[in-house]
Structures are given as C-alpha cells and as structure tokens.
C-alpha positions as CSV (number, residue, x, y, z in Angstrom):
1,X,-4.3,-5.7,12.4
2,X,-3.3,-2.3,13.7
3,X,-3.5,-1.6,17.4
4,X,-6.4,0.8,16.8
5,X,-8.4,-1.9,15.0
6,X,-7.6,-4.3,17.7
7,X,-9.1,-2.0,20.2
8,X,-12.3,-1.6,18.1
9,X,-12.7,-5.4,18.4
10,X,-13.6,-4.7,22.0
11,X,-11.6,-7.5,23.4
12,X,-12.3,-7.9,27.2
13,X,-9.2,-7.3,29.2
14,X,-10.5,-8.1,32.7
15,X,-8.6,-11.4,33.0
16,X,-5.2,-10.3,31.6
17,X,-2.6,-9.6,34.3
18,X,-0.8,-7.0,32.2
19,X,-2.2,-4.3,29.9
20,X,-0.3,-2.8,27.0
21,X,-1.4,0.7,26.4
22,X,-0.5,2.5,23.2
23,X,-1.1,6.2,22.6
24,X,-2.5,6.5,19.1
25,X,-3.7,10.1,19.0
26,X,-1.8,13.2,19.6
27,X,-1.7,15.1,22.9
28,X,-2.0,18.7,21.6
29,X,-5.5,19.9,21.8
30,X,-6.6,17.6,24.6
31,X,-7.9,18.6,28.0
32,X,-5.4,19.3,30.7
33,X,-6.9,16.4,32.9
34,X,-6.3,14.0,30.0
35,X,-2.8,15.3,29.5
36,X,-2.1,14.7,33.3
37,X,-3.5,11.2,33.1
38,X,-1.3,10.4,30.1
39,X,1.6,11.8,31.9
40,X,0.8,9.5,34.9
41,X,0.6,6.5,32.5
42,X,4.0,7.6,31.2
43,X,2.7,8.1,27.7
44,X,4.4,11.1,26.2
45,X,4.6,10.5,22.4
46,X,2.3,9.0,19.8
47,X,2.7,5.2,19.0
48,X,4.6,4.6,22.2
49,X,3.5,1.5,24.2
50,X,3.8,1.0,28.0
51,X,3.0,-2.0,30.1
52,X,0.9,-1.6,33.2
53,X,-0.6,-4.0,35.7
54,X,-4.3,-4.6,35.3
55,X,-5.6,-2.8,38.4
56,X,-8.9,-0.8,38.9
57,X,-6.9,2.4,39.1
58,X,-5.2,1.8,35.8
59,X,-8.5,0.7,34.1
60,X,-10.1,3.9,35.5
61,X,-7.3,6.0,33.9
62,X,-7.7,4.2,30.6
63,X,-11.5,4.8,30.8
64,X,-10.7,8.5,31.1
65,X,-8.5,8.8,28.0
66,X,-10.1,5.9,26.0
67,X,-10.4,8.0,22.8
68,X,-6.6,8.6,22.8
69,X,-5.2,5.2,23.7
70,X,-5.5,1.6,22.6
71,X,-5.4,-1.3,25.1
72,X,-4.1,-4.7,24.3
73,X,-3.7,-7.9,26.3
74,X,-0.3,-9.6,26.5
75,X,-1.4,-12.2,24.0
76,X,-2.5,-9.5,21.5
77,X,0.6,-7.5,22.0
78,X,2.9,-10.5,21.4
79,X,1.0,-11.5,18.3
80,X,1.2,-8.1,16.9
81,X,5.0,-7.9,17.6
82,X,5.6,-11.3,16.1
83,X,3.6,-10.3,13.0
84,X,5.7,-7.1,12.6
85,X,8.9,-9.1,13.1
86,X,7.9,-11.6,10.4
87,X,7.1,-8.7,8.1
88,X,10.5,-7.1,8.7
89,X,12.4,-10.4,8.6
90,X,15.1,-10.8,5.9
91,X,14.0,-12.6,2.9
92,X,16.3,-14.6,0.6
93,X,17.5,-12.4,-2.3
94,X,15.7,-12.6,-5.6
95,X,18.3,-13.8,-8.2
96,X,17.6,-12.8,-11.8
97,X,19.9,-14.2,-14.4
98,X,19.8,-12.1,-17.6
99,X,22.2,-14.3,-19.4
100,X,20.7,-17.6,-20.6
101,X,22.6,-20.7,-19.9
102,X,24.6,-21.9,-22.9
103,X,23.1,-24.9,-24.6
104,X,25.3,-27.8,-25.5
105,X,25.0,-28.9,-29.1
106,X,26.0,-32.5,-29.8
107,X,25.8,-32.1,-33.6
108,X,29.4,-30.6,-33.9
C-alpha cells in the first residue's frame, strides 16, 4: 500500500506519539504560505519523510498542507518499511540446468 493510499484510508492519528509526514506532491505551483509551512516541517523534496511529535501545532500545520502530504502513525510507517525491505531482500538464485543429467544404462 502506498503512503498516499494509506492516507486515504483516514486512519486516526490522535493517539500516536509520533507522526511520519511524507511529501507526496511537488512544491512548485503551491502557495507561498504552504511552501513556508513545508519548510517549517523540514519537507523540501518529494517522497521525503520526516518524524514529528504529535502536537496540536504540528497537526495544524498538517491540516494546512493536507493535500500535499501523507501522514502515517509509527505502526503504519514501520509496516510499510518492513514490506519494502522484504520486497528488496535478496532471493535465492534461480538455477537452470540446460544439460540433462546422464542416465545410467545397466544393459551394457
């Protein structure tokens, strides 16, 4: 599940002590106030994630730029990172033997 779809699931974040905020839309073309808010959240590039404490101030900043960012709880973030790590993990090599094994004939 992408971070954007996780946000669309509307998971409540009120009880999570930490919030993971990811910038999913570009900064060019946004309002100056939104750019300043993203700057205050230390979000400068797309698909970058920052961790912030869950305070009313941070939630207000997120509310202001909610169309540009995705918010995840710590559990959601760890689950997504674990899934990405499993996807990138090394798999055992696929061995293909193009030479058939010699058959032993007992008739000779």
